[in-house]
C-alpha positions in Angstrom: 0.0 -0.1 0.1 1.3 3.4 -0.5 1.7 5.9 2.1 2.5 9.5 1.6 4.5 10.9 4.6 5.1 15.1 4.9 7.8 16.2 7.1 8.2 19.4 7.4 7.5 20.3 10.6 10.3 19.5 13.7 9.4 20.4 17.1 12.2 21.7 19.4 10.5 22.8 22.2 10.7 23.7 26.2 9.7 21.0 28.6 7.0 22.8 29.9 5.4 19.9 31.8 8.5 19.9 34.6 10.6 22.3 36.2 14.5 23.0 35.3 16.8 24.6 34.0 15.9 26.2 30.3 19.1 24.2 29.0 17.4 21.0 29.4 15.6 20.5 26.4 13.7 18.1 24.4 13.2 17.3 20.9 10.5 15.9 19.2 10.3 15.1 15.3 7.3 14.4 14.0 5.7 15.0 10.5 2.8 17.1 9.8 0.9 14.5 7.7 0.8 10.8 7.1 -1.8 10.0 4.1 -3.3 6.2 3.5 -6.1 5.0 1.9 -8.8 2.7 4.1 -8.0 -0.8 5.0 -4.2 -0.3 4.7 -1.9 0.2 7.1 0.1 3.6 8.2 3.5 4.4 10.1 3.3 7.4 12.1 6.7 8.3 13.0 7.9 10.1 16.5 11.5 10.6 17.6 12.8 12.2 20.5 16.3 13.2 22.1 16.0 14.3 26.1 18.7 15.8 28.2 19.6 13.0 30.1 21.7 11.8 28.0 22.7 8.4 29.7 18.9 7.3 31.4 18.7 3.8 31.0 15.8 3.2 33.4 12.1 2.2 32.8 10.1 4.5 30.6 6.2 4.4 29.2 5.5 5.2 25.7 1.8 6.6 24.8 0.0 7.8 21.7 -3.2 9.6 22.0 -5.6 10.8 19.8 -7.6 14.0 19.2 -5.5 16.5 21.6 -2.4 16.5 23.5 -2.6 15.8 26.9 -6.2 15.1 27.9 -6.8 13.2 24.4 -7.7 9.4 25.1 -5.0 6.5 25.0 -4.9 4.5 21.7 -1.4 3.0 22.5 0.8 2.8 25.7 3.7 0.2 26.3 6.4 0.0 29.1 10.2 -0.9 29.1 12.1 -2.4 31.7 15.7 -0.6 33.3 18.4 -1.3 30.5 15.7 -2.8 28.0 14.7 -1.8 24.6 11.6 -3.9 24.5 8.4 -2.4 25.3 5.7 -4.4 26.4 2.6 -3.2 25.1 -0.4 -2.7 28.1 -2.8 -1.0 25.4 -3.5 -1.4 21.9 -6.8 0.1 20.9 -8.7 -2.7 18.8 -5.3 -4.5 18.7 -4.5 -2.2 15.4 -1.6 -0.3 17.2 2.2 -1.3 17.4 5.6 0.3 18.6 7.8 0.1 15.7 11.0 1.5 17.1 13.2 1.5 19.8 11.3 3.3 22.6 14.9 5.0 24.2 14.6 7.3 21.3 12.0 5.9 18.5 7.9 6.0 19.2 7.1 5.1 15.7 3.7 3.6 15.6 2.4 1.1 12.9 -2.1 1.3 12.7 -3.4 -1.5 10.8 -6.9 -1.9 9.0 -7.3 2.0 8.7 -10.9 3.5 8.6 -12.1 6.9 8.0 -12.6 7.3 12.0 -9.0 7.0 12.1 -8.8 10.3 10.4 -7.7 12.7 13.2 -4.5 14.1 14.9 -2.3 11.7 17.0 0.2 12.8 19.7 3.2 10.8 21.2 4.9 11.1 24.5 7.2 9.4 26.7 7.6 9.1 30.3 10.6 8.5 32.5 10.2 6.9 35.7 13.6 5.6 37.2 16.3 7.9 38.9 15.2 10.6 36.8 11.5 11.5 36.6 10.8 13.3 33.5 8.2 13.8 30.8 7.4 15.0 27.3 4.8 15.2 25.1 4.4 16.7 21.4 2.1 19.3 21.1 1.2 19.8 17.4 1.3 16.1 17.0 1.0 14.1 13.3 -2.3 14.3 11.2 -3.2 11.2 9.9 -5.2 11.6 6.6 -7.4 8.4 5.8 -9.1 8.5 2.1 -11.2 6.4 1.2 -13.4 5.5 -2.2 -17.2 6.6 -1.9 -19.8 4.2 0.0 -23.5 4.5 0.3 -24.4 3.6 4.0 -28.1 4.4 3.8 -30.7 4.8 1.2 -34.6 4.9 2.0 -37.8 6.6 1.3 -40.3 8.3 3.9 -43.2 9.9 4.2 -43.9 13.7 4.0 -47.0 16.2 4.5 -49.7 15.8 2.6 -49.2 11.8 2.0 -46.3 12.7 0.0 -43.0 10.7 0.0 -39.1 11.6 0.1 -35.8 9.8 -0.5 -32.6 10.0 1.5 -29.3 8.7 0.4 -26.3 9.3 2.9 -22.5 7.9 1.7 -19.1 8.5 2.8 -15.9 8.7 1.2 -12.8 11.0 1.7 -13.0 13.3 -0.5 -16.4 14.1 0.4 -18.6 12.3 -2.4 -20.8 14.7 -4.7 -24.5 12.8 -4.5 -26.5 12.4 -7.8 -30.2 11.2 -7.7 -32.1 9.5 -11.2 -35.2 8.3 -11.6 -38.5 8.3 -13.7 -39.1 11.7 -15.2 -36.0 13.0 -13.4 -33.2 13.3 -15.2 -29.7 13.5 -12.9 -30.8 15.7 -9.7 -27.7 17.0 -7.8 -28.9 18.0 -3.8 -26.0 16.9 -1.6 -26.4 18.2 1.9 -23.5 17.9 4.2 -24.4 16.3 7.5 -22.8 18.3 10.2 -20.7 16.6 13.3 -21.2 13.1 11.6 -18.3 10.9 10.8 -15.6 13.9 11.3 -17.1 15.3 7.8 -17.2 12.5 5.9 -20.8 12.0 5.5 -22.8 13.5 2.7 -26.5 13.3 2.4 -28.8 14.0 -0.9 -32.6 14.5 -0.5 -35.1 14.5 -3.2 -37.7 16.5 -1.4 -40.9 14.9 -3.7 -41.1 11.7 -5.4 -44.3 12.2 -8.1 -43.6 9.2 -10.1 -43.8 5.5 -9.4 -40.7 3.6 -9.8 -36.6 2.8 -9.7 -34.7 6.0 -7.8 -31.1 5.2 -7.8 -28.6 7.7 -6.1 -24.9 7.3 -7.1 -21.8 8.7 -5.2 -18.5 9.8 -6.6 -15.6 11.0 -5.6 -11.7 11.0 -7.2 -11.2 7.4 -5.9 -14.4 5.8 -7.2 -18.2 5.8 -7.7 -21.0 3.9 -6.0 -24.8 3.2 -6.9 -27.7 1.9 -4.5 -31.4 2.0 -5.7 -34.8 2.4 -4.1 -38.2 1.7 -5.5 -41.4 3.3 -5.0 -44.7 1.6 -5.6 -48.1 3.4 -4.3 -51.4 1.7 -4.1 -53.7 3.3 -6.4 -57.6 2.4 -5.4 -60.4 0.8 -8.2 -63.0 3.3 -9.1 -66.4 2.5 -10.7 -67.8 -0.4 -12.4 -64.2 -2.0 -11.1 -64.9 -1.4 -7.8 -68.7 -3.2 -8.1 -67.0 -6.2 -9.5 -64.5 -6.8 -7.3 -67.2 -6.6 -4.2 -69.5 -8.7 -6.2 -66.9 -11.5 -6.8 -65.8 -11.4 -3.1 -69.5 -11.8 -2.0 -69.9 -14.8 -4.3 -66.8 -16.5 -3.3 -67.9 -15.9 0.4 -71.2 -17.7 -0.6 -69.5 -20.7 -2.0 -67.6 -21.1 0.8 -70.6 -21.3 3.2 -72.4 -23.2 0.7 -69.7 -25.9 1.0 -69.2 -25.8 4.8 -72.9 -26.5 5.3 -72.6 -29.4 2.7 -69.9 -31.1 4.5 -71.9 -30.7 7.6 -75.2 -32.3 6.2 -72.5 -35.2 5.1 -71.4 -36.4 8.7 -75.0 -36.2 10.2 -76.6 -38.7 7.4 -76.7 -42.3 9.1 -75.1 -44.7 7.5 -76.5 -48.4 6.8 -74.1 -50.7 5.2 -75.8 -54.2 5.4 -73.5 -56.8 4.4 -75.1 -60.3 3.1 -74.4 -63.6 4.5 -72.0 -66.0 2.8 -73.9 -69.1 2.2 -72.0 -72.0 3.4 -69.3 -74.2 1.1 -72.0 -77.5 1.3 -74.9 -75.0 -0.4 -72.1 -73.5 -3.1 -71.7 -77.3 -4.0 -75.7 -78.3 -4.5 -76.4 -75.3 -6.4 -73.3 -76.0 -9.0 -75.3 -79.6 -9.5 -78.6 -78.0 -9.4 -77.3 -75.0 -12.6 -75.3 -78.3 -14.2 -79.2 -80.5 -13.9 -80.9 -77.3 -15.2 -78.5 -76.9 -17.8 -78.9 -80.6 -19.6 -82.5 -81.3 -18.9 -82.9 -83.8 -22.1 -80.1 -85.9 -21.0 -81.5 -89.7 -21.0 -82.2 -90.9 -17.6 -80.0 -94.2 -16.4 -80.8 -97.9 -17.1 -80.9 -100.3 -14.5 -79.7 -103.7 -15.1 -80.5 -106.7 -13.6 -78.7 -109.8 -13.1 
């Protein structure tokens, strides 16, 4: 990832936080600005010198965001006496890591940048051994995060007199330009910066009156890219005249058919069931009837002759 660092500010200031001789000076070098893209990583350089030339006691390295001295800490680590290893005690969201030797270099790496990281940062070092001293950059380094547009919300809302309006909100750096397109609309530029939201990275465009049903598309664009999202409006238009009568008659007819079906089902359940099953004749009777059938089938057969000895 490409990270641009502009180093044009060098701080060489008196330590106003402690009492001492004017000859005891600290110097802390930080760039004026570091630029990187959202999702990438950035390095915030910070090096310092101090008047305690041979100090090797315990120290604490701190980075703040927003403002010096009182801003919230995003990183803190501590190094033991004689050690160049700084044990991390605080790393906001696990995205901050010290890169340098804390004895002279407090450079900080920030991972997975987001637009919310676009702010000013301040490095600070504290000695806590034989010498108790501390120093903090008063001007800090500006982290400038750039991002392609992203539409974070698009919606249709009711307004006065049964009308509707559409809202589209997008974020990006540089702040994107928004345009609406839709039925009988063409392209309508109506971007209004949302005050106090997202450090100025959010932009909102409103369509105050939607007069036609259909698809409305919001487009956000800046020098790094563009993004689109759509919303649909379909209003119910009530039927009139013969259509209304036909709908009512159809509904009544359907209800009548359903009622007849229910009544028929109930009548069928109440009807007595008489199922007479005929007795099965014995096997011998069935054989006799067979012989009778045979005798009837041969009425002309001659009678049997009796022979006497």
